[in-house]
C-alpha positions in Angstrom: 21.4 -19.3 -88.6 17.8 -18.4 -87.8 17.5 -19.6 -84.2 17.9 -17.1 -81.4 17.9 -17.2 -77.6 17.2 -13.9 -75.8 17.1 -13.7 -72.1 17.5 -11.2 -69.3 15.7 -8.6 -67.1 15.6 -5.7 -69.6 12.4 -6.6 -71.4 12.3 -3.3 -73.4 15.5 -4.2 -75.3 14.2 -7.8 -75.9 10.9 -6.4 -77.2 12.8 -3.9 -79.4 15.0 -6.7 -80.9 12.0 -8.8 -81.7 10.1 -5.9 -83.2 13.0 -5.2 -85.5 12.9 -8.8 -86.7 9.1 -8.6 -87.1 9.4 -5.4 -89.2 11.3 -7.3 -91.9 8.5 -9.8 -92.5 6.1 -9.3 -95.5 3.4 -7.0 -94.1 0.7 -8.5 -96.3 1.0 -11.9 -94.6 2.0 -10.8 -91.1 -1.0 -12.5 -89.4 0.3 -15.8 -90.7 4.0 -15.3 -90.6 4.3 -13.9 -87.1 3.3 -16.1 -84.1 3.9 -15.9 -80.3 3.6 -19.0 -78.2 3.7 -19.2 -74.4 5.7 -22.2 -73.0 4.2 -24.7 -75.5 4.4 -28.4 -74.6 6.8 -30.7 -76.4 4.4 -31.8 -79.1 3.4 -28.3 -80.1 7.0 -27.0 -79.9 8.5 -29.7 -82.0 5.8 -29.2 -84.7 6.8 -25.5 -84.8 10.5 -26.2 -85.0 9.8 -28.5 -88.0 7.5 -26.1 -89.8 8.3 -26.0 -93.5 9.1 -22.7 -95.2 6.1 -20.6 -96.2 5.3 -19.6 -99.7 4.8 -15.9 -98.7 8.3 -15.4 -97.3 10.0 -15.7 -94.0 8.1 -16.5 -90.8 8.9 -15.7 -87.2 7.9 -17.7 -84.1 8.5 -16.2 -80.7 8.6 -18.8 -77.9 8.1 -17.3 -74.5 10.0 -19.9 -72.4 9.9 -18.6 -68.8 8.3 -21.8 -67.5 11.0 -24.0 -69.1 13.5 -22.5 -66.7 11.3 -21.7 -63.6 9.7 -25.2 -63.2 11.0 -27.1 -60.2 11.4 -30.2 -62.3 12.9 -30.6 -65.8 10.3 -29.4 -68.3 11.4 -31.8 -71.0 12.6 -35.4 -71.0 16.1 -36.2 -72.3 14.7 -37.7 -75.5 12.6 -34.7 -76.1 15.6 -32.4 -75.6 17.5 -34.4 -78.1 14.7 -34.0 -80.6 14.5 -30.3 -80.0 18.3 -29.9 -80.5 18.2 -31.8 -83.7 15.3 -29.8 -85.0 17.1 -26.5 -84.2 20.2 -27.7 -85.9 18.2 -28.6 -89.0 16.0 -25.5 -88.9 14.5 -24.8 -92.4 15.6 -21.7 -94.2 13.1 -18.9 -93.8 11.9 -20.1 -90.4 13.1 -17.8 -87.6 12.7 -19.1 -84.0 13.3 -16.9 -81.0 13.3 -18.4 -77.5 12.6 -15.7 -74.9 13.1 -15.7 -71.2 12.2 -12.4 -69.4 13.5 -12.3 -65.9 11.8 -10.2 -63.1 13.2 -6.7 -63.1 15.1 -5.4 -60.0 15.2 -8.8 -58.3 18.7 -9.8 -59.3 17.7 -13.2 -60.6 19.7 -15.1 -63.2 18.7 -17.7 -65.6 19.6 -21.3 -64.6 22.6 -22.0 -66.9 22.8 -25.6 -65.5 19.7 -26.7 -67.4 20.2 -28.9 -70.4 17.9 -26.6 -72.4 20.1 -23.6 -71.7 23.2 -25.5 -72.9 21.3 -26.3 -76.1 19.9 -22.8 -76.8 23.2 -21.1 -75.9 24.8 -22.8 -78.9 22.8 -20.6 -81.3 22.4 -16.8 -81.4 22.3 -16.3 -77.7 22.2 -12.9 -76.1 21.6 -11.6 -72.6 19.7 -8.3 -72.1 20.5 -7.0 -68.7 19.2 -3.9 -67.0 21.7 -1.1 -66.8 23.0 -0.4 -63.3 21.7 3.0 -62.3 25.2 4.2 -61.4 26.5 3.4 -64.8 25.3 6.7 -66.2 27.7 6.8 -69.1 26.2 3.5 -70.5 22.6 4.8 -70.0 23.4 8.1 -71.7 24.9 6.3 -74.7 21.7 4.2 -75.0 19.5 7.3 -74.7 21.5 9.1 -77.4 21.3 6.1 -79.7 17.6 5.8 -79.1 17.1 9.5 -79.8 19.0 9.1 -83.0 16.6 6.4 -84.1 13.8 9.0 -83.6 15.8 11.6 -85.6 16.6 13.5 -82.5 19.7 15.0 -80.9 19.7 15.3 -77.1 22.2 17.6 -75.4 24.4 16.2 -72.6 22.8 18.3 -69.8 19.3 17.2 -71.0 20.4 13.6 -71.1 21.9 13.9 -67.5 18.6 15.4 -66.2 16.6 12.7 -67.9 18.7 10.0 -66.2 18.4 11.8 -62.8 14.6 11.8 -63.1 14.1 8.3 -64.6 17.0 6.2 -63.5 17.5 3.1 -65.7 13.9 2.5 -67.1 14.5 2.2 -70.8 10.8 1.9 -71.7 10.1 5.1 -69.8 13.1 6.8 -71.6 11.5 5.8 -74.9 8.1 7.3 -73.9 9.7 10.5 -72.8 11.8 10.8 -76.0 8.6 10.6 -78.0 7.1 13.4 -75.9 10.3 15.5 -76.3 10.2 15.0 -80.0 6.8 16.7 -80.1 8.0 19.5 -77.8 11.1 20.1 -79.9 9.3 20.2 -83.2 10.1 21.6 -85.8 13.6 21.6 -84.2 15.3 18.2 -83.7 17.4 19.1 -80.6 16.3 18.3 -77.0 17.4 20.8 -74.4 17.5 20.7 -70.6 14.6 23.1 -70.4 12.4 20.7 -72.4 13.2 17.9 -70.1 12.3 20.1 -67.1 8.9 20.7 -68.6 7.9 17.0 -68.5 10.1 15.4 -65.8 8.9 13.9 -62.6 11.8 13.5 -60.2 12.4 10.7 -57.8 12.2 13.3 -55.0 8.7 14.1 -56.1 7.7 10.4 -55.8 9.5 10.1 -52.5 7.7 13.0 -51.1 4.3 11.5 -52.0 5.1 8.2 -50.5 6.7 9.7 -47.4 3.7 11.8 -46.8 1.4 8.8 -47.1 3.5 6.8 -44.6 3.4 9.7 -42.2 -0.4 9.7 -42.5 -0.4 13.2 -44.1 -2.7 12.0 -46.8 -4.2 15.4 -47.7 -0.7 16.7 -48.5 0.1 13.5 -50.4 -3.0 13.9 -52.7 -2.0 17.5 -53.3 1.4 16.5 -54.4 -0.1 13.7 -56.6 -2.4 16.2 -58.3 0.5 18.5 -59.1 2.3 15.7 -60.8 -0.7 14.8 -63.0 -0.2 18.1 -64.8 3.0 16.6 -66.1 2.3 12.9 -66.2 -0.5 10.4 -66.8 -1.7 8.8 -63.5 -0.6 5.4 -64.7 2.9 6.6 -65.3 3.1 8.1 -61.8 1.6 4.8 -60.5 4.2 2.7 -62.3 7.0 4.9 -61.0 5.9 4.8 -57.4 5.5 1.0 -57.7 9.0 0.6 -59.0 10.4 2.7 -56.1 8.3 0.8 -53.6 9.6 -2.5 -54.9 13.2 -1.3 -54.2 12.2 0.0 -50.8 10.7 -3.3 -49.8 13.9 -5.1 -50.7 16.0 -2.6 -48.8 13.8 -2.7 -45.7 13.4 -6.5 -45.5 17.0 -7.3 -46.3 19.0 -4.5 -44.7 19.6 -6.5 -41.5 21.1 -9.4 -43.4 22.8 -7.8 -46.4 25.5 -5.2 -46.7 25.1 -1.9 -48.6 27.1 -3.4 -51.5 24.8 -6.4 -51.7 21.7 -4.3 -51.5 23.1 -2.1 -54.3 23.3 -5.2 -56.6 19.8 -6.3 -55.6 18.2 -3.0 -56.4 20.5 -1.6 -59.1 21.2 1.5 -57.1 24.5 3.1 -56.1 25.6 2.3 -52.5 25.3 6.0 -51.6 21.6 6.0 -52.7 21.0 2.8 -50.7 22.4 4.2 -47.5 20.6 7.5 -48.0 17.2 5.7 -48.6 17.7 3.5 -45.5 18.3 6.5 -43.4 15.1 8.1 -44.6 13.1 5.0 -44.0 14.5 4.4 -40.5 11.0 4.7 -38.9 9.1 3.1 -41.8 7.5 -0.3 -41.4 8.1 -2.9 -44.1 4.4 -4.0 -43.7 3.2 -0.5 -44.5 5.3 -0.5 -47.7 4.0 -3.9 -48.7 0.4 -2.8 -48.1 0.8 0.4 -50.1 2.4 -1.5 -53.0 -0.5 -4.0 -53.0 -3.1 -1.2 -53.0 -1.4 0.4 -56.0 -1.1 -2.9 -57.8 -4.8 -3.6 -57.4 -5.6 -0.1 -58.6 -3.5 -0.7 -61.7 -5.3 -4.0 -62.4 -8.7 -2.3 -62.2 -7.6 0.6 -64.4 -6.1 -1.7 -67.1 -9.2 -4.0 -67.0 -11.5 -1.0 -67.5 -13.2 -1.5 -64.2 -12.2 1.9 -62.9 -14.7 4.7 -63.6 -12.2 7.4 -63.1 -8.4 6.8 -63.3 -7.3 9.7 -61.1 -9.8 8.8 -58.3 -8.7 5.2 -58.5 -5.1 6.1 -57.9 -6.0 8.6 -55.2 -8.0 6.0 -53.3 -5.2 3.5 -53.5 -2.7 6.1 -52.2 -4.7 6.9 -49.0 -6.7 3.8 -48.1 
C-alpha cells in the first residue's frame, strides 16, 4: 500500500517521516519524482492520484491538506470524494501519496474525524503524530536517545534529563541541540551533562527576561538577553520566548474558566507548573502578554524576510518597545 495519512501537532516527526521516504527516491530524478502540493482543488488532486508510474522509479506526492479539514463547509462534493476513494484504492504501483494535516502546536486541537475525507484516508496507512506531554519525561527521554543514536551519539541519563529541563518537549529544538552536542563531543561520541550545560538556555532564563520586560525593567531585560546570545542565536531565543508566551496567554485568558487540569492539557504542562506560573503572573495583564508576543512575531517576520539590518537589534527593539 502506498497511500499514507499523517496528522497531528508534532510537525517535526511528520517532517522526519516524509524525509525518510524522500531519501529512498532516485536522487538523479528527485526534482521530478518529489512534489509538494498545498490543498489542491479536486481536478488537480484527482490527476495526481491517477498519475501513472514514472520510468525513473518511484515518485512521492505530499498533499498538505489542512484546508480540507479547516474549511467551514465540506471541501469536496460526495461524488468527488467517491472518485478520490476509488483512485486511492487503485493507486498505481510506484506512486506514493502522503496526505498531511499539521495541527497548531500547544492549542489542544484535534482533527475532525467526522468528515467523510477523514473516514476515507484513515482506511490507509494512517498515523497520528502528537506532541509529547511535557510531564511524560520518560517518553521524551526515549525519543532523545533514539534521535541521538541516529546521529551516532550516546547521551547519558543526567545529560538527557537536563536537556529536557531546559527545552521541554520541542523535538525540533532537541534535534538542533543534538547536532551542536555532536560537535562539542567530537571525537568522542558520548554527551555529558557538562556539555549540555555549555549550550543550554533554561526556562528560568527566558522567564527572567519576560518578567523584567513586564515589570518595565527593560535595561535589565536587555542585559539578560545579551548574556543568552553567547549561548544561542537570537532567533532561537526569540522562538523559545514566543512558545512560552503562547502558553502564558492561554493560562492568563482561560484561568478564570478552566481548572488547572484543563489548563495542563491545553498547554502540555504539568499541573504543578501551571499553578506555579499562574502565581508568578498574578499581576500580569493578558493584554501586555499579547502585545509582547505580537512585537516578537513581527520582528521574526522582518528577520526571516531579510528586512532587518541587524538581527540582535531587531529582537532587542521588539523586547522593549
